[in-house]
C-alpha positions as CSV (number, residue, x, y, z in Angstrom):
1,M,-0.3,-0.2,0.5
2,K,0.9,3.6,-0.9
3,T,1.9,5.6,2.1
4,L,-0.1,9.4,2.3
5,L,2.6,11.0,0.8
6,E,2.8,9.2,-2.0
7,R,-1.3,8.9,-2.4
8,A,-1.1,13.4,-1.8
9,K,-2.6,15.0,-4.6
10,P,-0.6,17.8,-6.3
11,E,-2.6,20.8,-4.9
12,L,-1.5,19.0,-1.3
13,K,2.5,18.6,-2.7
14,Q,2.4,22.2,-4.4
15,A,1.8,23.8,-1.1
16,I,4.5,21.9,0.9
17,E,7.2,23.1,-1.8
18,K,5.6,26.7,-1.3
19,H,5.7,26.0,2.7
20,R,9.3,23.9,2.0
21,Q,11.6,28.0,1.5
22,S,9.9,28.7,4.8
23,F,9.6,26.1,7.0
24,P,12.4,23.7,5.6
25,L,12.2,21.7,9.2
26,S,8.6,21.9,9.8
27,V,8.2,20.5,6.0
28,E,10.5,17.9,6.9
29,V,8.5,16.5,10.2
30,L,5.2,16.7,7.8
31,E,7.2,14.5,5.2
32,N,8.3,12.3,8.1
33,E,4.3,11.7,9.3
34,L,2.8,10.9,6.3
35,S,5.5,8.5,4.6
36,K,5.0,6.8,7.4
37,N,1.3,6.7,7.4
38,I,-1.3,4.7,5.2
39,F,-5.0,5.9,6.8
40,V,-5.1,9.9,7.5
41,S,-6.9,8.9,10.5
42,D,-3.5,7.5,11.9
43,V,-1.8,11.1,11.7
44,P,-1.2,12.8,14.7
45,F,-3.9,15.5,15.2
46,H,-1.5,18.8,15.0
47,T,0.4,17.2,12.1
48,I,-3.6,17.3,10.4
49,L,-3.4,21.4,11.9
50,D,-0.1,21.4,10.7
51,I,-1.5,20.9,6.2
52,K,-4.8,22.6,7.4
53,G,-1.4,25.7,7.6
54,I,-0.1,25.6,5.0
55,L,-3.5,24.5,2.6
56,R,-4.7,27.8,4.1
57,S,-1.5,29.3,3.9
58,N,-1.5,28.9,0.5
59,N,-5.5,30.1,-0.1
60,F,-7.4,26.0,-0.9
61,A,-10.3,26.7,1.0
62,C,-9.6,23.9,3.5
63,E,-12.1,25.0,5.9
64,D,-14.5,23.5,3.4
65,H,-13.3,20.5,3.2
66,Q,-11.7,17.3,5.2
67,V,-7.8,17.1,5.4
68,W,-7.9,13.9,3.3
69,N,-10.2,15.0,-0.3
70,Y,-5.9,16.0,-0.5
71,F,-5.1,12.2,-1.0
72,T,-5.9,10.2,-3.6
73,R,-7.8,6.9,-2.7
74,E,-5.9,3.8,-2.0
75,E,-7.6,1.3,-4.8
76,A,-7.6,-2.8,-3.5
C-alpha cells in the first residue's frame, strides 16, 4: 500500500513545496509523518493542523474540505 506522502494530491504537494522555502524543518517533520502512515486516521492531530495551515497559507479553502480529500484513494 502507498503511504500518504505518495498519495498526496498535486494541490497539497504544491503547497508543501511552497512552504518548504520558509519552513524547511516543519516540512521535513510533516513529510516524515506522511511517509510512515497509510491512513489519515493514523496521523497525529498536530500534523493535520499543520496540513490545514499550509493549505490555508497557500489560499486553499481547507475549512470547507476535510484533509483526507487532499489524498488519492488507495484502490484495492
